[in-house]
Backbone as ProteinMPNN parsed JSONL, in Angstrom:
{"seq_chain_A": "MNNIWFSQANKNAIKRRTTFSIQILVTLSVLLLLISQLTSPTAAYFEDSETVTITISTVVEEQEELMN", "coords_chain_A": {"N_chain_A": [[1.622, -7.655, -89.024], [2.966, -9.816, -87.898], [5.353, -8.577, -87.368], [4.7, -6.835, -85.269], [4.169, -8.641, -83.21], [6.706, -9.76, -82.862], [8.143, -7.54, -82.0], [6.874, -7.019, -79.556], [7.482, -9.402, -78.213], [10.227, -9.141, -78.076], [10.461, -6.908, -76.41], [9.392, -7.978, -74.071], [11.313, -9.923, -73.494], [13.56, -8.353, -73.011], [12.654, -6.988, -70.772], [12.402, -9.104, -68.942], [15.098, -9.904, -68.709], [16.196, -7.569, -67.642], [14.831, -7.396, -65.184], [15.731, -9.764, -63.994], [18.48, -9.2, -63.854], [18.478, -7.038, -62.064], [17.499, -8.323, -59.789], [19.606, -10.103, -59.279], [21.685, -8.267, -58.734], [20.685, -7.004, -56.417], [20.543, -9.19, -54.67], [23.278, -9.92, -54.517], [24.293, -7.585, -53.375], [23.023, -7.535, -50.855], [24.069, -9.902, -49.815], [26.816, -9.257, -49.742], [26.755, -7.154, -47.879], [25.837, -8.543, -45.618], [27.948, -10.39, -45.206], [30.034, -8.592, -44.694], [29.168, -7.467, -42.291], [29.169, -9.668, -40.613], [31.855, -10.347, -40.483], [33.215, -8.136, -39.581], [34.947, -6.395, -36.958], [33.754, -6.105, -33.578], [32.38, -3.287, -31.801], [32.355, -3.384, -29.156], [33.58, -3.259, -25.799], [35.367, -4.473, -22.963], [35.58, -4.015, -19.527], [37.365, -4.669, -16.746], [36.756, -4.352, -13.434], [37.048, -3.484, -9.951], [35.311, -2.808, -6.901], [36.364, -0.696, -4.447], [36.27, 0.08, -1.098], [37.043, 2.61, 1.085], [37.819, 4.373, 4.118], [38.212, 7.686, 4.883], [39.44, 9.676, 7.268], [38.594, 12.85, 8.651], [39.851, 16.039, 9.734], [38.05, 17.24, 11.454], [36.64, 15.121, 12.59], [38.722, 13.948, 14.081], [39.265, 15.973, 15.897], [36.885, 16.014, 17.326], [37.011, 13.55, 18.555], [39.184, 13.915, 20.245], [38.142, 15.828, 21.986], [36.269, 14.411, 23.408]], "CA_chain_A": [[1.121, -8.268, -87.822], [4.042, -10.627, -87.366], [6.36, -7.644, -86.892], [4.221, -6.327, -83.985], [4.35, -9.711, -82.237], [8.146, -9.874, -82.618], [8.533, -6.376, -81.214], [6.352, -7.232, -78.205], [8.26, -10.491, -77.631], [11.543, -8.591, -77.801], [10.308, -6.048, -75.232], [9.208, -8.855, -72.917], [12.602, -10.558, -73.208], [14.408, -7.321, -72.405], [12.104, -6.735, -69.444], [12.765, -10.252, -68.102], [16.532, -9.826, -68.463], [16.426, -6.443, -66.737], [14.334, -7.799, -63.867], [16.662, -10.767, -63.483], [19.734, -8.514, -63.526], [18.253, -6.266, -60.838], [17.403, -9.291, -58.687], [20.967, -10.591, -59.012], [22.426, -7.185, -58.098], [20.175, -6.828, -55.056], [20.969, -10.361, -53.903], [24.711, -9.804, -54.257], [24.5, -6.465, -52.447], [22.614, -7.988, -49.517], [25.051, -10.897, -49.4], [28.041, -8.539, -49.404], [26.494, -6.447, -46.627], [25.764, -9.556, -44.565], [29.299, -10.9, -44.962], [30.846, -7.549, -44.066], [28.722, -7.317, -40.911], [29.557, -10.853, -39.846], [33.306, -10.46, -40.354], [33.808, -6.923, -39.03], [35.11, -6.472, -35.504], [32.712, -5.453, -32.802], [32.771, -2.05, -31.127], [32.194, -3.61, -27.716], [34.799, -3.381, -25.015], [35.136, -5.031, -21.644], [36.402, -3.374, -18.515], [37.365, -5.433, -15.512], [36.975, -3.411, -12.337], [36.643, -3.885, -8.611], [34.904, -1.695, -6.059], [37.165, -0.623, -3.23], [35.694, 1.028, -0.151], [37.97, 3.03, 2.131], [37.335, 5.466, 4.942], [39.203, 8.741, 5.09], [38.998, 10.512, 8.382], [38.867, 14.272, 8.48], [40.376, 16.719, 10.909], [36.925, 17.515, 12.332], [36.378, 13.893, 13.343], [39.8, 13.76, 15.035], [39.104, 16.965, 16.95], [35.757, 15.579, 18.144], [37.488, 12.421, 19.366], [40.048, 14.462, 21.277], [37.327, 16.541, 22.946], [35.493, 13.471, 24.227]], "C_chain_A": [[2.226, -9.065, -87.134], [5.132, -9.732, -86.759], [5.974, -7.079, -85.511], [4.442, -7.376, -82.9], [5.821, -9.853, -81.877], [8.632, -8.726, -81.747], [8.087, -6.542, -79.762], [7.15, -8.331, -77.488], [9.654, -10.0, -77.25], [11.508, -7.703, -76.551], [10.152, -6.888, -73.963], [10.524, -9.513, -72.508], [13.548, -9.571, -72.537], [13.953, -7.038, -70.973], [12.477, -7.865, -68.479], [14.242, -10.219, -67.742], [16.856, -8.701, -67.487], [15.989, -6.79, -65.323], [15.278, -8.804, -63.223], [17.977, -10.124, -63.057], [19.6, -7.716, -62.232], [18.167, -7.2, -59.637], [18.782, -9.822, -58.299], [21.77, -9.516, -58.294], [21.978, -6.96, -56.658], [20.618, -7.981, -54.167], [22.45, -10.282, -53.559], [25.02, -8.68, -53.274], [24.142, -6.866, -51.021], [23.611, -9.006, -48.982], [26.364, -10.236, -48.986], [27.885, -7.79, -48.082], [26.478, -7.423, -45.446], [27.152, -10.082, -44.211], [30.154, -9.841, -44.278], [30.441, -7.336, -42.611], [29.155, -8.493, -40.05], [31.056, -10.939, -39.603], [33.955, -9.221, -39.763], [33.932, -7.041, -37.516], [34.004, -5.698, -34.791], [33.25, -4.182, -32.144], [32.669, -2.196, -29.614], [33.556, -3.671, -27.04], [34.428, -3.849, -23.613], [36.096, -4.386, -20.67], [36.257, -4.159, -17.219], [37.664, -4.468, -14.368], [36.477, -4.004, -11.03], [36.224, -2.64, -7.847], [35.686, -1.775, -4.759], [36.548, 0.445, -2.341], [36.719, 1.334, 0.932], [37.345, 4.176, 2.903], [38.478, 6.441, 5.157], [38.675, 9.621, 6.221], [39.404, 11.957, 8.133], [39.356, 14.856, 9.791], [39.257, 16.961, 11.912], [36.626, 16.285, 13.18], [37.46, 13.673, 14.396], [39.679, 14.734, 16.193], [37.952, 16.563, 17.877], [36.187, 14.431, 19.056], [38.377, 12.916, 20.515], [39.254, 15.182, 22.369], [36.568, 15.584, 23.869], [36.337, 12.708, 25.139]], "O_chain_A": [[2.389, -8.986, -85.916], [5.753, -10.091, -85.758], [6.851, -6.87, -84.672], [4.858, -7.041, -81.791], [6.154, -10.046, -80.707], [9.449, -8.93, -80.849], [8.845, -6.237, -78.841], [7.457, -8.207, -76.302], [10.197, -10.4, -76.22], [12.425, -7.747, -75.731], [10.706, -6.555, -72.915], [10.816, -9.644, -71.32], [14.257, -9.927, -71.596], [14.777, -6.869, -70.074], [12.827, -7.607, -67.328], [14.605, -10.476, -66.595], [17.698, -8.865, -66.604], [16.707, -6.505, -64.365], [15.586, -8.699, -62.036], [18.525, -10.469, -62.011], [20.508, -7.72, -61.4], [18.711, -6.893, -58.577], [19.082, -9.971, -57.114], [22.473, -9.823, -57.331], [22.81, -6.748, -55.776], [21.026, -7.762, -53.027], [22.834, -10.55, -52.42], [25.911, -8.813, -52.436], [24.883, -6.565, -50.085], [23.958, -8.966, -47.801], [26.959, -10.622, -47.98], [28.797, -7.797, -47.256], [27.051, -7.139, -44.395], [27.486, -10.204, -43.032], [30.923, -10.163, -43.372], [31.299, -7.051, -41.776], [29.472, -8.317, -38.873], [31.488, -11.541, -38.62], [35.149, -9.249, -39.466], [33.123, -7.706, -36.87], [33.411, -4.769, -35.338], [34.459, -4.04, -31.961], [32.875, -1.23, -28.879], [34.55, -4.082, -27.639], [33.307, -3.639, -23.148], [37.282, -4.23, -20.959], [35.162, -4.29, -16.673], [38.721, -3.837, -14.349], [35.62, -4.887, -11.0], [36.721, -1.545, -8.111], [35.668, -2.792, -4.065], [36.33, 1.576, -2.774], [37.205, 0.43, 1.613], [36.454, 4.864, 2.406], [39.574, 6.056, 5.562], [37.604, 10.22, 6.124], [40.416, 12.241, 7.493], [39.271, 14.212, 10.837], [39.497, 16.894, 13.117], [36.383, 16.412, 14.38], [37.144, 13.25, 15.508], [39.955, 14.379, 17.339], [38.041, 16.757, 19.09], [35.761, 14.361, 20.209], [38.318, 12.385, 21.624], [39.638, 15.155, 23.538], [36.263, 15.941, 25.007], [35.835, 11.876, 25.895]]}, "name": "protein", "num_of_chains": 1, "seq": "MNNIWFSQANKNAIKRRTTFSIQILVTLSVLLLLISQLTSPTAAYFEDSETVTITISTVVEEQEELMN"}
């Protein structure tokens, strides 16, 4: 009877250690992912541009002006 209780207690201890180890690994993985995302450079880029409006006259417009 005592041997059965010891075996069950041993299984519970192993289960607790395994659960704790998995929790630590998951926590460290999430922390590593978070740190890598916070310290990595962004993919954003900035482009400074201006809009320039010009008028290009065509030959047809010049011919119409000459006819008038």
